[in-house]
N, C-alpha and C positions, 0 to 999 in steps of 0.2 A: 477593884478589878480582880478577877480570878488569877490564881497562880499560873495556870496554863496560858492564859492570854498574855500575861506579863512576860512569860518565857518566850512566847512567839514574837512579841515586840522586841525583846532584847536580841533574839536571834536575827530578826530582820535588820535591826540597827547594826549588828556586827557584819552581816553580809553587805549592807550598804557601805559601811566603812571600808571593807576590803575592795569593793567594786570602785569606790572613789579613788583609793590608792592605786589600783590597777590602771584606771583611766588616766590618772596623772602620770604614771610611769610610761604608759603607751604614748601619751601626748608628747612627753619629753623625748622619747626615742624617735618618734616621727619627725619632730622638729630638728633633731640632730641629723637624721638621715636626709632631710630636705636640704640642710646646709651643706652636707657632704655632696649631694647630687649637684647642687648649684656650683660648688667649687670644681667638681669634676667636669661639668659642662663648660665652665670658663677655661679650664686647662685644655680641654679638647679644642675649643675655639682658638686658643693661642697656638696650639700645635698645628692646627690646620693652616693658620696664617703663616707660621714659621716655615712649614713645608712648602706652601705656595710661593713664599718669598725665595726659598732656596732653589726651587725649580725655575723661578723667573731669572735668578742670577746665573743659573747654569745653562740658560738657553732653552728652557722649556722641558717638556717630557722627552727623555731620550728614546722613547719607543721601546719595543721589545728587546730584551737582552739577547745578544747573539749566542748560539749554542757553544758549549765549551769545546776546546780543541780536540778532545778525544771522542767527540760525538759523531 
């Protein structure tokens, strides 16, 4: 094999190695982000349930707030 061809192959192997590393890093980050998103969605669902239960125990939505006394 010629020296130039061997250098090209080595360069391609190095680039492939870097791309594999980058792909694994991105995959790990996306997985962590998905876990965070799912946790936040569960928190939001719990908050919605909590607020709806609070409103139900207080007699429902109180409607619009009256204007302040100085209005």
